[in-house]
PyMOL Python script that loads the backbone (N, CA, C, O; Angstrom):
from pymol import cmd

cmd.read_pdbstr("""\
ATOM      1  N   MET A   1      -3.798 -10.431   5.701  1.00  0.00           N
ATOM      2  CA  MET A   1      -4.542  -9.923   4.532  1.00  0.00           C
ATOM      3  C   MET A   1      -3.783 -10.151   3.238  1.00  0.00           C
ATOM      4  O   MET A   1      -4.381 -10.233   2.166  1.00  0.00           O
ATOM      5  N   LEU A   2      -2.474 -10.252   3.339  1.00  0.00           N
ATOM      6  CA  LEU A   2      -1.667 -10.406   2.117  1.00  0.00           C
ATOM      7  C   LEU A   2      -1.756 -11.805   1.550  1.00  0.00           C
ATOM      8  O   LEU A   2      -1.420 -12.008   0.383  1.00  0.00           O
ATOM      9  N   LEU A   3      -2.186 -12.758   2.315  1.00  0.00           N
ATOM     10  CA  LEU A   3      -2.227 -14.131   1.876  1.00  0.00           C
ATOM     11  C   LEU A   3      -3.556 -14.589   1.296  1.00  0.00           C
ATOM     12  O   LEU A   3      -3.767 -15.779   1.062  1.00  0.00           O
ATOM     13  N   THR A   4      -4.441 -13.643   1.071  1.00  0.00           N
ATOM     14  CA  THR A   4      -5.779 -14.029   0.605  1.00  0.00           C
ATOM     15  C   THR A   4      -6.191 -13.052  -0.535  1.00  0.00           C
ATOM     16  O   THR A   4      -5.425 -12.166  -0.914  1.00  0.00           O
ATOM     17  N   THR A   5      -7.372 -13.233  -1.043  1.00  0.00           N
ATOM     18  CA  THR A   5      -7.857 -12.397  -2.132  1.00  0.00           C
ATOM     19  C   THR A   5      -8.523 -11.129  -1.578  1.00  0.00           C
ATOM     20  O   THR A   5      -8.980 -11.112  -0.436  1.00  0.00           O
ATOM     21  N   PRO A   6      -8.573 -10.063  -2.403  1.00  0.00           N
ATOM     22  CA  PRO A   6      -9.227  -8.815  -1.985  1.00  0.00           C
ATOM     23  C   PRO A   6     -10.717  -9.003  -1.600  1.00  0.00           C
ATOM     24  O   PRO A   6     -11.251  -8.318  -0.728  1.00  0.00           O
ATOM     25  N   LEU A   7     -11.354  -9.961  -2.293  1.00  0.00           N
ATOM     26  CA  LEU A   7     -12.781 -10.176  -1.991  1.00  0.00           C
ATOM     27  C   LEU A   7     -12.984 -10.744  -0.570  1.00  0.00           C
ATOM     28  O   LEU A   7     -13.884 -10.324   0.156  1.00  0.00           O
ATOM     29  N   VAL A   8     -12.141 -11.689  -0.203  1.00  0.00           N
ATOM     30  CA  VAL A   8     -12.245 -12.270   1.152  1.00  0.00           C
ATOM     31  C   VAL A   8     -11.933 -11.200   2.196  1.00  0.00           C
ATOM     32  O   VAL A   8     -12.580 -11.151   3.242  1.00  0.00           O
ATOM     33  N   VAL A   9     -10.961 -10.355   1.926  1.00  0.00           N
ATOM     34  CA  VAL A   9     -10.589  -9.301   2.853  1.00  0.00           C
ATOM     35  C   VAL A   9     -11.759  -8.326   3.029  1.00  0.00           C
ATOM     36  O   VAL A   9     -12.084  -7.943   4.153  1.00  0.00           O
ATOM     37  N   THR A  10     -12.390  -7.926   1.921  1.00  0.00           N
ATOM     38  CA  THR A  10     -13.477  -6.970   1.994  1.00  0.00           C
ATOM     39  C   THR A  10     -14.668  -7.553   2.757  1.00  0.00           C
ATOM     40  O   THR A  10     -15.255  -6.869   3.596  1.00  0.00           O
ATOM     41  N   VAL A  11     -15.024  -8.781   2.484  1.00  0.00           N
ATOM     42  CA  VAL A  11     -16.151  -9.383   3.186  1.00  0.00           C
ATOM     43  C   VAL A  11     -15.751  -9.622   4.659  1.00  0.00           C
ATOM     44  O   VAL A  11     -16.594  -9.511   5.548  1.00  0.00           O
ATOM     45  N   GLY A  12     -14.479  -9.946   4.917  1.00  0.00           N
ATOM     46  CA  GLY A  12     -14.012 -10.137   6.270  1.00  0.00           C
ATOM     47  C   GLY A  12     -14.132  -8.829   7.068  1.00  0.00           C
ATOM     48  O   GLY A  12     -14.462  -8.869   8.254  1.00  0.00           O
ATOM     49  N   LEU A  13     -13.869  -7.667   6.441  1.00  0.00           N
ATOM     50  CA  LEU A  13     -14.041  -6.420   7.127  1.00  0.00           C
ATOM     51  C   LEU A  13     -15.529  -6.144   7.428  1.00  0.00           C
ATOM     52  O   LEU A  13     -15.860  -5.417   8.364  1.00  0.00           O
ATOM     53  N   SER A  14     -16.387  -6.725   6.636  1.00  0.00           N
ATOM     54  CA  SER A  14     -17.836  -6.562   6.906  1.00  0.00           C
ATOM     55  C   SER A  14     -18.287  -7.357   8.123  1.00  0.00           C
ATOM     56  O   SER A  14     -19.415  -7.205   8.590  1.00  0.00           O
ATOM     57  N   MET A  15     -17.406  -8.200   8.629  1.00  0.00           N
ATOM     58  CA  MET A  15     -17.743  -9.004   9.810  1.00  0.00           C
ATOM     59  C   MET A  15     -17.877  -8.117  11.052  1.00  0.00           C
ATOM     60  O   MET A  15     -18.276  -8.598  12.112  1.00  0.00           O
ATOM     61  N   THR A  16     -17.548  -6.826  10.931  1.00  0.00           N
ATOM     62  CA  THR A  16     -17.777  -5.909  12.043  1.00  0.00           C
ATOM     63  C   THR A  16     -19.254  -5.784  12.384  1.00  0.00           C
ATOM     64  O   THR A  16     -19.604  -5.450  13.516  1.00  0.00           O
ATOM     65  N   ILE A  17     -20.118  -6.048  11.417  1.00  0.00           N
ATOM     66  CA  ILE A  17     -21.564  -5.905  11.622  1.00  0.00           C
ATOM     67  C   ILE A  17     -22.039  -6.937  12.653  1.00  0.00           C
ATOM     68  O   ILE A  17     -22.626  -6.549  13.663  1.00  0.00           O
ATOM     69  N   PRO A  18     -21.806  -8.237  12.434  1.00  0.00           N
ATOM     70  CA  PRO A  18     -22.281  -9.213  13.453  1.00  0.00           C
ATOM     71  C   PRO A  18     -21.476  -9.066  14.776  1.00  0.00           C
ATOM     72  O   PRO A  18     -22.033  -9.254  15.857  1.00  0.00           O
ATOM     73  N   LEU A  19     -20.235  -8.747  14.690  1.00  0.00           N
ATOM     74  CA  LEU A  19     -19.436  -8.600  15.893  1.00  0.00           C
ATOM     75  C   LEU A  19     -19.875  -7.410  16.716  1.00  0.00           C
ATOM     76  O   LEU A  19     -19.838  -7.476  17.944  1.00  0.00           O
ATOM     77  N   SER A  20     -20.281  -6.343  16.097  1.00  0.00           N
ATOM     78  CA  SER A  20     -20.749  -5.191  16.847  1.00  0.00           C
ATOM     79  C   SER A  20     -22.095  -5.464  17.485  1.00  0.00           C
ATOM     80  O   SER A  20     -22.410  -4.913  18.540  1.00  0.00           O
ATOM     81  N   LEU A  21     -22.880  -6.299  16.862  1.00  0.00           N
ATOM     82  CA  LEU A  21     -24.164  -6.720  17.439  1.00  0.00           C
ATOM     83  C   LEU A  21     -23.932  -7.481  18.742  1.00  0.00           C
ATOM     84  O   LEU A  21     -24.599  -7.233  19.746  1.00  0.00           O
ATOM     85  N   ILE A  22     -22.987  -8.399  18.711  1.00  0.00           N
ATOM     86  CA  ILE A  22     -22.683  -9.198  19.896  1.00  0.00           C
ATOM     87  C   ILE A  22     -22.072  -8.278  20.967  1.00  0.00           C
ATOM     88  O   ILE A  22     -22.411  -8.403  22.144  1.00  0.00           O
ATOM     89  N   GLY A  23     -21.185  -7.367  20.581  1.00  0.00           N
ATOM     90  CA  GLY A  23     -20.574  -6.448  21.529  1.00  0.00           C
ATOM     91  C   GLY A  23     -21.593  -5.542  22.220  1.00  0.00           C
ATOM     92  O   GLY A  23     -21.485  -5.273  23.416  1.00  0.00           O
ATOM     93  N   GLN A  24     -22.586  -5.075  21.453  1.00  0.00           N
ATOM     94  CA  GLN A  24     -23.650  -4.301  22.041  1.00  0.00           C
ATOM     95  C   GLN A  24     -24.429  -5.053  23.043  1.00  0.00           C
ATOM     96  O   GLN A  24     -24.796  -4.513  24.087  1.00  0.00           O
ATOM     97  N   MET A  25     -24.697  -6.309  22.752  1.00  0.00           N
ATOM     98  CA  MET A  25     -25.460  -7.137  23.676  1.00  0.00           C
ATOM     99  C   MET A  25     -24.686  -7.351  24.991  1.00  0.00           C
ATOM    100  O   MET A  25     -25.266  -7.281  26.074  1.00  0.00           O
ATOM    101  N   ILE A  26     -23.382  -7.609  24.887  1.00  0.00           N
ATOM    102  CA  ILE A  26     -22.598  -7.900  26.065  1.00  0.00           C
ATOM    103  C   ILE A  26     -22.281  -6.654  26.872  1.00  0.00           C
ATOM    104  O   ILE A  26     -22.450  -6.644  28.092  1.00  0.00           O
ATOM    105  N   LEU A  27     -21.834  -5.628  26.219  1.00  0.00           N
ATOM    106  CA  LEU A  27     -21.357  -4.430  26.941  1.00  0.00           C
ATOM    107  C   LEU A  27     -22.472  -3.496  27.364  1.00  0.00           C
ATOM    108  O   LEU A  27     -22.472  -2.993  28.487  1.00  0.00           O
ATOM    109  N   SER A  28     -23.443  -3.255  26.453  1.00  0.00           N
ATOM    110  CA  SER A  28     -24.450  -2.243  26.703  1.00  0.00           C
ATOM    111  C   SER A  28     -25.834  -2.799  27.045  1.00  0.00           C
ATOM    112  O   SER A  28     -26.753  -2.040  27.353  1.00  0.00           O
ATOM    113  N   LYS A  29     -25.975  -4.099  26.991  1.00  0.00           N
ATOM    114  CA  LYS A  29     -27.275  -4.732  27.221  1.00  0.00           C
ATOM    115  C   LYS A  29     -28.341  -4.173  26.274  1.00  0.00           C
ATOM    116  O   LYS A  29     -29.509  -4.055  26.645  1.00  0.00           O
ATOM    117  N   GLN A  30     -27.929  -3.830  25.045  1.00  0.00           N
ATOM    118  CA  GLN A  30     -28.859  -3.334  24.041  1.00  0.00           C
ATOM    119  C   GLN A  30     -29.131  -4.471  23.044  1.00  0.00           C
ATOM    120  O   GLN A  30     -28.198  -5.117  22.569  1.00  0.00           O
ATOM    121  N   TYR A  31     -30.375  -4.702  22.741  1.00  0.00           N
ATOM    122  CA  TYR A  31     -30.740  -5.750  21.816  1.00  0.00           C
ATOM    123  C   TYR A  31     -31.327  -5.142  20.570  1.00  0.00           C
ATOM    124  O   TYR A  31     -31.977  -4.098  20.622  1.00  0.00           O
ATOM    125  N   SER A  32     -31.093  -5.814  19.420  1.00  0.00           N
ATOM    126  CA  SER A  32     -31.543  -5.289  18.141  1.00  0.00           C
ATOM    127  C   SER A  32     -32.716  -6.076  17.598  1.00  0.00           C
ATOM    128  O   SER A  32     -33.062  -7.144  18.103  1.00  0.00           O
ATOM    129  N   SER A  33     -33.310  -5.536  16.575  1.00  0.00           N
ATOM    130  CA  SER A  33     -34.469  -6.154  15.963  1.00  0.00           C
ATOM    131  C   SER A  33     -34.038  -7.416  15.164  1.00  0.00           C
ATOM    132  O   SER A  33     -32.854  -7.651  14.922  1.00  0.00           O
ATOM    133  N   ILE A  34     -35.024  -8.184  14.781  1.00  0.00           N
ATOM    134  CA  ILE A  34     -34.769  -9.407  14.014  1.00  0.00           C
ATOM    135  C   ILE A  34     -34.207  -9.069  12.653  1.00  0.00           C
ATOM    136  O   ILE A  34     -33.458  -9.882  12.111  1.00  0.00           O
ATOM    137  N   LEU A  35     -34.511  -7.940  12.066  1.00  0.00           N
ATOM    138  CA  LEU A  35     -33.962  -7.515  10.783  1.00  0.00           C
ATOM    139  C   LEU A  35     -32.457  -7.358  10.868  1.00  0.00           C
ATOM    140  O   LEU A  35     -31.748  -7.732   9.934  1.00  0.00           O
ATOM    141  N   TYR A  36     -31.955  -6.815  11.959  1.00  0.00           N
ATOM    142  CA  TYR A  36     -30.490  -6.662  12.155  1.00  0.00           C
ATOM    143  C   TYR A  36     -29.844  -8.034  12.262  1.00  0.00           C
ATOM    144  O   TYR A  36     -28.750  -8.239  11.736  1.00  0.00           O
ATOM    145  N   TRP A  37     -30.491  -8.968  12.925  1.00  0.00           N
ATOM    146  CA  TRP A  37     -30.005 -10.325  13.031  1.00  0.00           C
ATOM    147  C   TRP A  37     -29.938 -11.013  11.694  1.00  0.00           C
ATOM    148  O   TRP A  37     -28.970 -11.712  11.395  1.00  0.00           O
ATOM    149  N   VAL A  38     -30.954 -10.822  10.890  1.00  0.00           N
ATOM    150  CA  VAL A  38     -30.965 -11.407   9.516  1.00  0.00           C
ATOM    151  C   VAL A  38     -29.828 -10.854   8.705  1.00  0.00           C
ATOM    152  O   VAL A  38     -29.123 -11.604   8.030  1.00  0.00           O
ATOM    153  N   GLY A  39     -29.632  -9.532   8.759  1.00  0.00           N
ATOM    154  CA  GLY A  39     -28.494  -8.940   8.027  1.00  0.00           C
ATOM    155  C   GLY A  39     -27.172  -9.465   8.489  1.00  0.00           C
ATOM    156  O   GLY A  39     -26.284  -9.722   7.676  1.00  0.00           O
ATOM    157  N   SER A  40     -27.022  -9.632   9.790  1.00  0.00           N
ATOM    158  CA  SER A  40     -25.750 -10.195  10.303  1.00  0.00           C
ATOM    159  C   SER A  40     -25.559 -11.626   9.853  1.00  0.00           C
ATOM    160  O   SER A  40     -24.439 -12.039   9.552  1.00  0.00           O
ATOM    161  N   LEU A  41     -26.632 -12.382   9.803  1.00  0.00           N
ATOM    162  CA  LEU A  41     -26.536 -13.791   9.359  1.00  0.00           C
ATOM    163  C   LEU A  41     -26.139 -13.842   7.882  1.00  0.00           C
ATOM    164  O   LEU A  41     -25.340 -14.691   7.487  1.00  0.00           O
ATOM    165  N   VAL A  42     -26.675 -12.966   7.085  1.00  0.00           N
ATOM    166  CA  VAL A  42     -26.302 -12.899   5.672  1.00  0.00           C
ATOM    167  C   VAL A  42     -24.813 -12.606   5.478  1.00  0.00           C
ATOM    168  O   VAL A  42     -24.143 -13.224   4.651  1.00  0.00           O
ATOM    169  N   VAL A  43     -24.313 -11.645   6.266  1.00  0.00           N
ATOM    170  CA  VAL A  43     -22.887 -11.275   6.209  1.00  0.00           C
ATOM    171  C   VAL A  43     -22.026 -12.445   6.620  1.00  0.00           C
ATOM    172  O   VAL A  43     -21.028 -12.733   5.960  1.00  0.00           O
ATOM    173  N   LEU A  44     -22.381 -13.129   7.691  1.00  0.00           N
ATOM    174  CA  LEU A  44     -21.649 -14.281   8.203  1.00  0.00           C
ATOM    175  C   LEU A  44     -21.632 -15.421   7.179  1.00  0.00           C
ATOM    176  O   LEU A  44     -20.582 -16.006   6.914  1.00  0.00           O
ATOM    177  N   CYS A  45     -22.800 -15.733   6.607  1.00  0.00           N
ATOM    178  CA  CYS A  45     -22.868 -16.820   5.634  1.00  0.00           C
ATOM    179  C   CYS A  45     -22.084 -16.482   4.358  1.00  0.00           C
ATOM    180  O   CYS A  45     -21.427 -17.355   3.791  1.00  0.00           O
ATOM    181  N   SER A  46     -22.147 -15.229   3.904  1.00  0.00           N
ATOM    182  CA  SER A  46     -21.404 -14.868   2.698  1.00  0.00           C
ATOM    183  C   SER A  46     -19.880 -14.948   2.975  1.00  0.00           C
ATOM    184  O   SER A  46     -19.120 -15.352   2.095  1.00  0.00           O
ATOM    185  N   PHE A  47     -19.449 -14.581   4.143  1.00  0.00           N
ATOM    186  CA  PHE A  47     -18.044 -14.732   4.468  1.00  0.00           C
ATOM    187  C   PHE A  47     -17.595 -16.143   4.453  1.00  0.00           C
ATOM    188  O   PHE A  47     -16.533 -16.447   3.910  1.00  0.00           O
ATOM    189  N   LEU A  48     -18.382 -17.047   5.046  1.00  0.00           N
ATOM    190  CA  LEU A  48     -18.054 -18.465   5.080  1.00  0.00           C
ATOM    191  C   LEU A  48     -18.016 -19.063   3.691  1.00  0.00           C
ATOM    192  O   LEU A  48     -17.107 -19.832   3.377  1.00  0.00           O
ATOM    193  N   ILE A  49     -18.984 -18.728   2.848  1.00  0.00           N
ATOM    194  CA  ILE A  49     -19.057 -19.286   1.480  1.00  0.00           C
ATOM    195  C   ILE A  49     -17.907 -18.791   0.642  1.00  0.00           C
ATOM    196  O   ILE A  49     -17.254 -19.574  -0.047  1.00  0.00           O
ATOM    197  N   ILE A  50     -17.651 -17.493   0.692  1.00  0.00           N
ATOM    198  CA  ILE A  50     -16.546 -16.920  -0.126  1.00  0.00           C
ATOM    199  C   ILE A  50     -15.226 -17.442   0.321  1.00  0.00           C
ATOM    200  O   ILE A  50     -14.369 -17.722  -0.517  1.00  0.00           O
ATOM    201  N   ASN A  51     -15.009 -17.592   1.632  1.00  0.00           N
ATOM    202  CA  ASN A  51     -13.787 -18.119   2.163  1.00  0.00           C
ATOM    203  C   ASN A  51     -13.590 -19.581   1.680  1.00  0.00           C
ATOM    204  O   ASN A  51     -12.489 -19.967   1.287  1.00  0.00           O
ATOM    205  N   HIS A  52     -14.658 -20.369   1.720  1.00  0.00           N
ATOM    206  CA  HIS A  52     -14.584 -21.783   1.303  1.00  0.00           C
ATOM    207  C   HIS A  52     -14.247 -21.839  -0.186  1.00  0.00           C
ATOM    208  O   HIS A  52     -13.393 -22.632  -0.582  1.00  0.00           O
ATOM    209  N   GLU A  53     -14.885 -21.027  -1.018  1.00  0.00           N
ATOM    210  CA  GLU A  53     -14.640 -21.024  -2.443  1.00  0.00           C
ATOM    211  C   GLU A  53     -13.195 -20.577  -2.738  1.00  0.00           C
ATOM    212  O   GLU A  53     -12.556 -21.094  -3.654  1.00  0.00           O
ATOM    213  N   SER A  54     -12.705 -19.641  -1.974  1.00  0.00           N
ATOM    214  CA  SER A  54     -11.341 -19.143  -2.174  1.00  0.00           C
ATOM    215  C   SER A  54     -10.333 -20.258  -1.891  1.00  0.00           C
ATOM    216  O   SER A  54      -9.342 -20.381  -2.611  1.00  0.00           O
ATOM    217  N   LYS A  55     -10.564 -21.064  -0.867  1.00  0.00           N
ATOM    218  CA  LYS A  55      -9.700 -22.183  -0.562  1.00  0.00           C
ATOM    219  C   LYS A  55      -9.696 -23.239  -1.650  1.00  0.00           C
ATOM    220  O   LYS A  55      -8.657 -23.817  -1.965  1.00  0.00           O
ATOM    221  N   ASP A  56     -10.895 -23.493  -2.236  1.00  0.00           N
ATOM    222  CA  ASP A  56     -11.003 -24.453  -3.336  1.00  0.00           C
ATOM    223  C   ASP A  56     -10.243 -23.944  -4.559  1.00  0.00           C
ATOM    224  O   ASP A  56      -9.553 -24.718  -5.221  1.00  0.00           O
ATOM    225  N   ASP A  57     -10.360 -22.662  -4.862  1.00  0.00           N
ATOM    226  CA  ASP A  57      -9.622 -22.102  -6.004  1.00  0.00           C
ATOM    227  C   ASP A  57      -8.124 -22.166  -5.781  1.00  0.00           C
ATOM    228  O   ASP A  57      -7.378 -22.477  -6.710  1.00  0.00           O
ATOM    229  N   ALA A  58      -7.674 -21.884  -4.592  1.00  0.00           N
ATOM    230  CA  ALA A  58      -6.236 -21.940  -4.278  1.00  0.00           C
ATOM    231  C   ALA A  58      -5.699 -23.368  -4.395  1.00  0.00           C
ATOM    232  O   ALA A  58      -4.602 -23.575  -4.914  1.00  0.00           O
ATOM    233  N   ALA A  59      -6.446 -24.326  -3.929  1.00  0.00           N
ATOM    234  CA  ALA A  59      -6.050 -25.728  -4.029  1.00  0.00           C
ATOM    235  C   ALA A  59      -5.976 -26.171  -5.495  1.00  0.00           C
ATOM    236  O   ALA A  59      -5.052 -26.888  -5.877  1.00  0.00           O
ATOM    237  N   ALA A  60      -6.932 -25.753  -6.308  1.00  0.00           N
ATOM    238  CA  ALA A  60      -6.938 -26.113  -7.711  1.00  0.00           C
ATOM    239  C   ALA A  60      -5.757 -25.475  -8.443  1.00  0.00           C
ATOM    240  O   ALA A  60      -5.144 -26.116  -9.297  1.00  0.00           O
ATOM    241  N   ALA A  61      -5.433 -24.230  -8.123  1.00  0.00           N
ATOM    242  CA  ALA A  61      -4.302 -23.542  -8.747  1.00  0.00           C
ATOM    243  C   ALA A  61      -2.968 -24.222  -8.346  1.00  0.00           C
ATOM    244  O   ALA A  61      -2.054 -24.344  -9.162  1.00  0.00           O
ATOM    245  N   GLU A  62      -2.883 -24.650  -7.096  1.00  0.00           N
ATOM    246  CA  GLU A  62      -1.671 -25.316  -6.651  1.00  0.00           C
ATOM    247  C   GLU A  62      -1.504 -26.649  -7.328  1.00  0.00           C
ATOM    248  O   GLU A  62      -0.394 -27.045  -7.686  1.00  0.00           O
ATOM    249  N   HIS A  63      -2.635 -27.356  -7.507  1.00  0.00           N
ATOM    250  CA  HIS A  63      -2.580 -28.642  -8.158  1.00  0.00           C
ATOM    251  C   HIS A  63      -2.153 -28.483  -9.627  1.00  0.00           C
ATOM    252  O   HIS A  63      -1.346 -29.273 -10.118  1.00  0.00           O
ATOM    253  N   GLU A  64      -2.683 -27.475 -10.329  1.00  0.00           N
ATOM    254  CA  GLU A  64      -2.288 -27.204 -11.708  1.00  0.00           C
ATOM    255  C   GLU A  64      -0.801 -26.838 -11.820  1.00  0.00           C
ATOM    256  O   GLU A  64      -0.134 -27.259 -12.764  1.00  0.00           O
ATOM    257  N   SER A  65      -0.292 -26.077 -10.888  1.00  0.00           N
ATOM    258  CA  SER A  65       1.094 -25.657 -10.948  1.00  0.00           C
ATOM    259  C   SER A  65       2.049 -26.804 -10.741  1.00  0.00           C
ATOM    260  O   SER A  65       3.125 -26.812 -11.339  1.00  0.00           O
ATOM    261  N   THR A  66       1.692 -27.797  -9.898  1.00  0.00           N
ATOM    262  CA  THR A  66       2.550 -28.918  -9.695  1.00  0.00           C
ATOM    263  C   THR A  66       2.486 -29.905 -10.869  1.00  0.00           C
ATOM    264  O   THR A  66       3.458 -30.618 -11.115  1.00  0.00           O
ATOM    265  N   GLU A  67       1.386 -29.960 -11.583  1.00  0.00           N
ATOM    266  CA  GLU A  67       1.255 -30.801 -12.784  1.00  0.00           C
ATOM    267  C   GLU A  67       2.135 -30.241 -13.897  1.00  0.00           C
ATOM    268  O   GLU A  67       2.751 -31.009 -14.637  1.00  0.00           O
ATOM    269  N   GLY A  68       2.202 -28.951 -14.025  1.00  0.00           N
ATOM    270  CA  GLY A  68       2.963 -28.322 -15.116  1.00  0.00           C
ATOM    271  C   GLY A  68       4.471 -28.458 -14.895  1.00  0.00           C
ATOM    272  O   GLY A  68       5.215 -28.371 -15.872  1.00  0.00           O
ATOM    273  N   ASN A  69       4.954 -28.661 -13.706  1.00  0.00           N
ATOM    274  CA  ASN A  69       6.395 -28.770 -13.406  1.00  0.00           C
ATOM    275  C   ASN A  69       6.905 -30.161 -13.551  1.00  0.00           C
ATOM    276  O   ASN A  69       8.112 -30.378 -13.443  1.00  0.00           O
ATOM    277  N   GLY A  70       6.040 -31.128 -13.792  1.00  0.00           N
ATOM    278  CA  GLY A  70       6.456 -32.524 -13.890  1.00  0.00           C
ATOM    279  C   GLY A  70       6.656 -33.184 -12.522  1.00  0.00           C
ATOM    280  O   GLY A  70       7.258 -34.253 -12.423  1.00  0.00           O
ATOM    281  N   VAL A  71       6.152 -32.547 -11.487  1.00  0.00           N
ATOM    282  CA  VAL A  71       6.261 -33.094 -10.148  1.00  0.00           C
ATOM    283  C   VAL A  71       5.078 -34.002  -9.912  1.00  0.00           C
ATOM    284  O   VAL A  71       3.949 -33.541 -10.084  1.00  0.00           O
ATOM    285  N   PRO A  72       5.244 -35.261  -9.531  1.00  0.00           N
ATOM    286  CA  PRO A  72       4.119 -36.159  -9.344  1.00  0.00           C
ATOM    287  C   PRO A  72       3.215 -35.789  -8.161  1.00  0.00           C
ATOM    288  O   PRO A  72       2.227 -36.475  -7.901  1.00  0.00           O
TER     289      PRO A  72
END
""", "prot")
cmd.dss("prot")
cmd.show_as("cartoon", "prot")
cmd.util.cbc("prot")
cmd.orient("prot")
């Protein structure tokens, strides 16, 4: 958690929603409505998008820092 942004960590903690859905299906044989699946999909997609954007920002910041030091 220390190597990433607070936003990615917060959304990553929200991943308990889709994971609990899968756990319920495996352990308790309980199935949820389609609305629960849609919410889980939204959380999963938002995590993937935010994580991808965070990596792009980190790569851009690293590129800028190497240009400022005169390192080719």
